[in-house]
N, C-alpha and C positions, 0 to 999 in steps of 0.2 A: 504494500500500500504506499502510495506517495505521501511524504510528510508535508504538512502544511495545514492551512485553515480553509475550510470550505463553507461558503455562505449560500443558503438556498432561500428563495422567496416562497413562502407558504401561501396557499389560498386563504384570503381573509375570511374570518368567521362573520356570521351575521351580527349586526349591531343591535343589541337588545334594548328594548324600550325600558327606560328607567322608572317609568310611572307605574301606577297601580292598574287594576283591571278597568278603571273608569276610562283609561286611555286606549285600551285594546279594542280594536274594531273588527267586526265582521261585515264585509260588503256583500250586498245582494244585487244581482242584475245580470244582464246578458253579457256573455263573453264568447269569443270566437272558438275557444277550446275549453275542455273540461266537461265533466259529467254533470248533468243537470241535477240539482238538489243534493249534491255531494260536496261537503265542505273541504276546502284545501287550506293547508297551513303554508303561508308564504313567509320566507325569511330573506330572500335575495331577489331583487328585480331581474337579475340576469337569467334566472331560471323560469321566470313567469312567462316569457314569450312562448315557451314550448308547453307549458302546463295550462295557462288560462288564456293566452293569446291577447286579444285586444278588445276594446270596448270601454265605455265610461266607467264601469265597475273595475276593470283592470287598471285603468289610469288612476282611479281613486285609491285603490289598494297600493299601487306603486308609490303614489305621493305620500301615503302614510308611512310606508317603509323608509322613504327618503328623509322624512321629517321627524317622525317619532321613533322609528326602529321596529324591530321584530318582536313578537310575531304579529302578523296581520292575517286575518282569515277572509276567505272569499267563497261564497256559495253561488254557483251559476244558476240562473233561473231560465226556464224554457223561453225560447224566442217565438212568441205568438204572432208578432207583427214584424216582418222583415224590413230592413232599411230600404228606403226608396231613393233611387238615383234621380236627380233633377234634370232639367233641360240642359243640353249641351250646346254651347255657343262657340262657333269658330270665329277667330279673328285672323284673317289671312295676312301674310306678310305683304303681298301686293294688292293693288286695288282691283276693280272690276275688269274682266277680260272682255274685249270687244268681240261681239259675235257678228259675222258677216252674213247678210242676206243679199246675194248678188242679183243684179237686174235680169230682166227677161226681154224677149223680143218676139213678136208675132210674125210668122212667115205666112202671108195670106195665100190661100189656095183659090181654086176656081170658085168655090163658095165656102160656107162655114164648115162643110164636111170635109174639106181639104186643108183646113188650117192646122198649122203646127206651131206650138209655142216652145221656144228654146229659152233656157236659163243657165247662166254661168254657175260653175261649181267651184272654181278656184280663182284666186286673185289674178287679174290680168287676162282672163279668158276673153277670146273674141271669136266671131263666127262670120264666114263668108259663104254664101250660097250661089252656085253658078250652074248654068245649064251645060249638059254634056251628053256624051254618047252612052254612058253606063253609070249606075249608082256607084259612088266611091266617096271615101273620106280620107283626108290627109291631115295630119297634125304636125305642125312645126312649132316647137315651144308650146305656148298656150293658145296658138291660133289654129282654129279648126276650119278647113275648107271642105264643104259638102257639095258634091256634084250630083244633080238630079236631071235625068233625061226629060225632055218635053213630054207632056201628056202622060205623066206617071201618077198613079193613084197614091194618095197618102198612105194607104195600107201597105203598099209595096215599099215605100220609104221606111215605114215602121219595121217591116220584116228585115230589111237590110240593117237598119240602125241597131236592132237588138240581136243581130247575128254575131257569129264568132269571127267575122271578118276582122283582120288586124286593124285596119283603118277605123272601122266602126267601134271596135273595142277601145282604141286609144281616144277616139272622140268622146265616148261616153264618160271618160274620166275627167273631161274638161267642161263638158256642156251636157245638160239634160234636155230631153225632148218630150213634149206631151202632145199626143196626136188627138185632135178634138173632133167632135161630131161622130159621124159614121165611118169616116176615113175613106169613103168610097169615091169621093171627088178627087180631081187632080190636085196635087200639091203645087205650091209655087216653085219657081225655078231660079230666081235671082234675088239676092239680098246683098247690098253693099256691106262692107265690114262693120259690124256692130261690136262695141266694146261694153261688155256687161257690167264693168265697174261703174259706168256712168249712171246706171240705174240701181246700183247697190247701196246698201245702208249698213253702217256699223251700229249695233245696239250695245250700250255699256251700262251695266247695273250699278246702283249706288251701294248695294249691300247684297247679302245672300237672299235667296228666296224669290227672285224675280223671274218672270217668264214673258215671252212675247209670241204673238202669231199675227198673220195677215189673213183677213177674210175678203172674199170677193162675192159680190151679189150681181144683180142685173141692173145696169144703168144706175149705179148707186150715187152718182153725183160726185161731190168733192170728197177727198180723203179726210177721214176723221180718226181720232185716237181716244181711247177710254180705258179706265182701269177697273178691275174687280179685285180688291185688295192689292196684291202685287203682280197681278196678271194683266199685261198690256195687250189690248186688241187694237190692231190698226186695220180699219175698214177702208180698203183701197177704192179709189174712184175707178169705175169700170164703164165699159160700153154695153151695148145691148146684148152682147154675147159673153159678158162677165170677164172680158179681158182688161187688165189694168191699162188705164190711159192717161193718168196723171203722172207728172214727172216725180222722180224720187225726192226732189227738193221739197215737194209738198209734205212728204212724210216727215222730213226734218223739222219743218215748221210746226206741224200739229203736235208731234211728240214732245218737242222741247218747250212747247207752250205750257206743259204741265211740269212745273219746276219741282226739283227735289226728288225726281224719280228717274226712270231710265232716260239716258240721253241718246239721241240719234245724230249721226254725222254721215255725210255722203262719202262713199268710197272713191268715186270719181268726181265728175263735174256736176252731178245731180240732175242732168237733163234727160237721162234715160228712163225707161219704163221699169218700175219696181218688179221684184220677183215675187214668187208665191211662197208662203210659209203657212201651210194649212193647219198644222197642229202646233200646240204650245211648245216652245223651245225654252228649256231652262237655261238661264244665263249664268255663266261661271263668274264667281267673284273670288279672286285669288287663285290659289293652286287647285288642282283637281283632288287634293287629299280630302278625305272624309273620315269621320271617327264615330263609332258606335260604342257606347259603354253598356256593360251588362254585369250581372253577378249580384251578390248579396253583401252590401256594405257591412263591415264589422263594427263601424263606429260612426259617429257624427262627423261629416266631412264638410267644413265650411266653404272652402274654395279649392276644388280639385283643378289644378292648373297643369296642363300638359303642353310642353313646348318643343317644337322641332329645333334641334341645335345643329343638325347637319342634314341638308336636304337630299332628296333622291327618291328612287323607286323603293318599293318594299324589298327588304334584303340589304339595303344600303343606307337608308335614312336612320337617324338617331334622335332620340328624345330624352328629355328630363321631365320629372313630374314632382309635384308637391301637393299637400292637401290644405295648406293655409295661405296659398297665393304669394308667399314671400320669395322673390327672385333676385334679391340683392340690389334693387334699384335705389338710387339716392342714398347710398351708404347703409341701407337697411340689411336685415338678415337675409340669407339665402338658404332656404330649407329644401331646395330641389335635390332629387335623387342623383346618384351617379348616372353617367350616360348609359342609355339602354338602346341596343340595336333593335330596330323594328324588323322582325324576320320576314321571310318571303310570305308566310301565312298572314302577316299583318296583325297577329294576335300577341298582345303583350299583357302579362299579368302584373298589376301594379303592386309589387311587393318590394320591400327594402329591408335592410337589417333592423331598422327601428320600427317598421310598421308594415302590416299586411292589410291592405284595404278591403280585400274580398271582391275587388272590381277588376274586370278584364276590359282592356281597350282593344278594339279591332279597327285597324286602319285599312283604307282602300285608297287607290289613286297614287299620285306622286306628291310627296311632301316637299314643301319649300321651306328653307331655313327661315326661322322666326314666325312661321305659322304657329298659332297656339289655340287651345281649346280650354274653356272653363265650364265647370259644372259644380254640383254640390250633392250631398246625400244626407238623408236622415239616418239616425242610429236604429238598430233593431230594438224592439221593446217587448216587454212581457205583459200579460194580462194580470189583473189583480189576483186572480186565483193562483197563477204561477208564482207571483212574487210571495204570496203568503205561504205557498207550499215550500219554497226555498227557505224562507225565513223560519218556518216551523222546523224544518230539518236542521237548520243551524242551531236554533235555540235548544232543541232536544238532543244535540250531540252530547254524549256523556263524557267525552274525553277532553274537550277543550272549553275554556272559559273566556268570556269577553264581556265588556261592559257596555258597548255601543253596537247597535246594528244600524247600518246605513244603507240607503237605497240609491242607486245610481240614476234612475230615470225619474223625472218630475211626476208627481202624483196629484190627482184631483181629490176632492173631498171624500168621496166614497172609498177610495183606496186608502187614504190616510186613516179613516175610521176603522178600516179592517186591520191595518197595521197596529193601531193603538189598542184595539180589542185583543189582538194576539199578545202583545207584551204585557198588558194588564193581567191577563190570565196566567202569565208565567212569572209575574214579578216576585211573588213570595219564595220562589225557588231559584230563579235565574238572575233577578235584579238587573235587568237590561233596560237601557234607554234606547229610543229610536230617534235618529236624526234623518229627516225626510225632506227631499227637495220639492219645491213647488214651482210651477211654470215660470218662465221668463216672460217679458213683454212680447206682444204679438209681432210677428214678422211677415213681410211679404215683399218679394222681389229684391231681397237682400237688404232691406231697411226696416227699422222699427216703424210700425204703423199705429202703435198704441203709445200714447204719451205716458211719461212716468206717473203723472198725477192720476190719469185714468187707470193705470195699472194698480196703484195703491187702492183706489176705490173698488176695483174688481176683486182683488185678493181679499180685502176686508169683507166684502159682501159674501164671497164664497165660503169663508171660514168663520163667519159671524157667530154661528151657534155652536161651533166646535170647541170643546175643551177636553183636556186630558187629565184624568185623575192623577193628582200629585205631579203633574207636568212631565210625565214620562216620555212624551212625544214632542220633539223640537222641530219646527218647520223652518226651512231655509229657502225663501223664494229668490227668483231672478238669477242673473248670471254674471260672469266675470270675463274679462279679457285675460285668459290664463295661458301661461307658457307651460306646457306639459312636458316635463323632463322624460317621461316614459316614451312618448312618441317622438319628441323633438319638435313638435309643432305648437304654434300659438293659435288659440281658438278665440274668436270674437273680434278680430281685426276688421276695421272698416276700410273702405276704398277699393274693394275687390268685387268681381262679378258674382261671387257666391254669396252665402248668407253671412250676416254679422253675429249671429248667435254664438255666445261663448260657452265655456264649460259652466255647468250649474255651480252656484256658489257653494253647494254642499261639499265639493271636492276639497277646496282649500279650507273650508270650515272643519271638516272631520280631520284633515291632516293636522291642522293647528291644535285641535282637541287632543290628538294623539301625542302631542309633544309638551303639553303644559300640565302643571300639577292639578289635582282634582279640584282644588278650591279656586282656581284662577278663572276669571271671566274671559270668554273668547274675545271680548271687546277691549281687553286691557291694552291701553295705548303704549305703555312702556315696553311691552313685548315686541313692538314694532308693527309695521304695516303688514298687510296680508302677503304672504310669500308667493312669488311667481305671478302676482296679479298686477296688471298695469291699467286696468279700467273696469268699470262696473256699469251695469245696465240700470240699476236703481240706486239713487243716492238719497238716503234718508235725511240728510242735511237739507237738501234742496226741496225734496218732496216728502215731508214727514207723514207718518200715519200708521206705520207697521211695527215700530220698535217695541211696543208693549206686548206683542204677541208672537213676533217672528224674529228669527235671527237674520238681520238685514245688514247691508253694506252701506257705508257712507264715507264722505270725505270730511276733513277738518280744515278750517281756514289756517290753522297753525302749522299744518303739514301739507302744503300744496303739492299736487302730483302724487300723493300717496293715498291708499285706500285701506279702510279699516272695517272691522265688524262693529256695528252699533249695538252695544249691549249684548245680552245673553238670555233674552226672554224665552220662557217656555210657554206652552199652551195651557198651563194650569188655570183653573178658575181664579179670578182675582180675589175671590173670597177666601182663598187658601194661599195667602201671601208667602208662606215659608217655602213654597215650591214654584214660585214664579221666576226664579233665576236658575239657569242650568247648573252652576257650581253647587248650589244647595241640593238639587236633585241628585247630582253625581255623588255628593257626600252621603246622602241618605242611602243610596244604593250600595255604596262601598261599605258603609257601616253595617248595613243589613247583611251583606255577604260575610263580613268578619264575625258578626254576632252569631249568625247561623252556624258558621264553622266552629266557632269557639264553644258554642252550647251543644254541638252535636254529640260529643262524648257522653253526655248525660242521658242519651237515649238508652232505655232499658237498665239504667243505673238505679241502685238503691240509695235512698237518702234518709237522713235523720229527720224525724217529725215529732211534733209536740204530742204529749199525752194528756195535757190539760189546757184549758183556755188560758190566754194571756192578754194583758192590756184590756181588762174588762170585757173580754169576749171578742175584741177586734181581731185577735189571732185565735182561730178555732182549733179544736183538736184535729190532729192530722196535718197541720200546716208545717212548713219548713221550720226547723229550729233556727234560732238567731245565728248560731255559729255556722250551721249548714248554709244558710242564706248568704252569709258573708263570704264563705269559701267559693260558692257559685259566682257571686258578684265579682270576686277577684279574678276567677278564671276567665270570665267573659269580658270584663272591663279591661283586663290587662292588654290584650291585643288591640282592642278598639282604641284605647288611649295611646298605645304605642304608635298606631297609625295616625291618629288625629294630631298628635303633638310633636311627632317627628318632623324635623325640618325637611322639606321637599327640595326639589331641584332649584327652587328659587330661594332656598334657605329660610322659608317661612313655614310655620305650622298650618294646619288646615282648619283649626277651630279655636275658639276661645276656651280657656279653662273655666270650669264652673266654680262659683263661690262655694264655700263649705256648707252654707245654709241659705235657704230662700228668705224672702222678706218676712215670713212668719216664724222663722227660726228652725224650720224643719231641715234636716240634712239634704243636701243636693249631691247626688251621685250619678256617675255615668251610667251605671247599671244597677237596677234595683230588682232583687228577687222578691216577688210579692208573697206576703204571708197572710193574706186575708181570705184564704180558701183552703180546703183540705186536699193536700196532695194524695193522701190515701184514698179518698173517695173519687177523685177526678183522674188520677194518674197523669197529671199534667205539671209541667214546670212553666210558670208564667214570669216573663222578664219584661221590664220596661227599660228602654235605652233613651237617654237624652244627651244632646250636646248643643253647644252654642255656635251657631254659624257666624262666619265673618261678614262684615258689611261690605257693600260694593258702592263705590262712588260713581254716580251717573253724571253729575254736574258740579261745577265749582262756582261759588259766589265770592267775589273779592271786593271788599270795600276799601276805598282809597280816600284818605283825609289829608288835605293840605293844611299845614300849620304856618 
């Protein structure tokens, strides 16, 4: 063995949460991986991508791990409502592409049944018709010379024109021919050279989605133009046999008279006869590339931005993509993926090391550099029944304990009532609080359509009659502009083509709760502004009205540019004031857990009881003896007081110490073993626990006197 010193880097262990169970959270919601209704223990965000995947619940759990530490629990709920991909909008690198409709020319026959109408097919096409000894066609460049013998029926000309004759074949590539009437009459035999460009029109769209066609009637009079949405119909001026007879310049005039729509310009001098375009022709705007998005989104996607960074056909073009629209402009962040080759199939799965969107992009056509597409998607959600099923499975898990159950998707009143009912029935054994998100302000077309003031009124109206016994359910409405360290994206940014909806405020709220002592208010200013949040959709300072019943966000004049939680209200009935603040509820839950655990060894235990009444009958026969009561009180009070008065991570205790006696001189104790009943007769141990909660400062009044 070589002599010397070897240093090895070991894999780091999970950072354990230093707080008590009141900070340990179980998240419930849709995830892209994991078994429905089966709780997972999470200790490292690095392993989450393969076990729970992505979704708001996964991001919430990851934020708790990053802020508070391990463990964090997550129970996936069934996905009853898949995420929905929004409308996809293309922004081409180049502008509208001109579409050419080349001019036409009528070769009159002996009568209408011998007429032939020719129309150019390529730029610069021209036609000469001459009389000769045999049918023939010669093409030189874009010039077609057609020879027709005298007294030749139009049908014979058609037969030649459509034949495999090399000259006819070459001519058909430059000029089209329409044989009118019965074709039985003689065709014309002479036509001076006509340049089809002079009757041609370029149509250029101002955006995607435009179409154009020409219609021909009988003696329609002057040329006109009209739109049905983005479909342009040009009704050509015609003669009695429906042949165009107005110059192409008339089309330019009538089309361009309708401003802001398709523009028309002459290909040549505009003096020629327009061509025929019988069916609507879609006009190209930018490249020929098109994109279709499909799949099941794993998460809320505010602005799916897909950009061509190297143009070309399928198999050569390259793209980058992001879900928050940030592309590094004006010195901002660039969250785009690494460069992705678009394969010959055109199918690209939008996956990266930090995020799997669940969306497939399918390209067609030829991509042009700087073409880009924008879309958005909603997150999958669960029904109330599915959420309750997952939450029930989590709370009933016999091997893991937690103090908070949090839901990732915003819930309406009926769902909140179902959640509260569940945790109320489990409180005496599990002592769990629920933190539940409530909807954000209404959105449409990427912008808020509901004012903050109207939002306050709507939320208050919805939850007016709701209260939670002892405040076990905490409601967190609205959203935040949130930088999600798990996915690497920022949710809620404005100025993009997608939605501005941010992450629900519950994610940073629960993460903060996981990192603070049980007695600390979520709104404590000294702890700092809300982590990873740069904006809020509801500001209680500007539009007050929710702070007494909801966990809401606000700004302070003293801290411009920062966001905070405004207080820590629960949904307890105001008539039960000791449970109207979340820290007090958390303390009650934690003391309940400790008391239950400390008293548990007395199940099936034998205890000393009185054999004669005491205190003038106040203590009956069969009650606990005084010494037995004191021992029980010490056993149960010890761990409770150790928890309450131990300095926490902020170096503060969680409660005030009780005085020795109350105002009547009676002793005050943390735990009292009652002696006013017979243990022998009831087989019960009855304990009363009391502690003094800390006060919370909501406002500051400062008086100033000048002397």
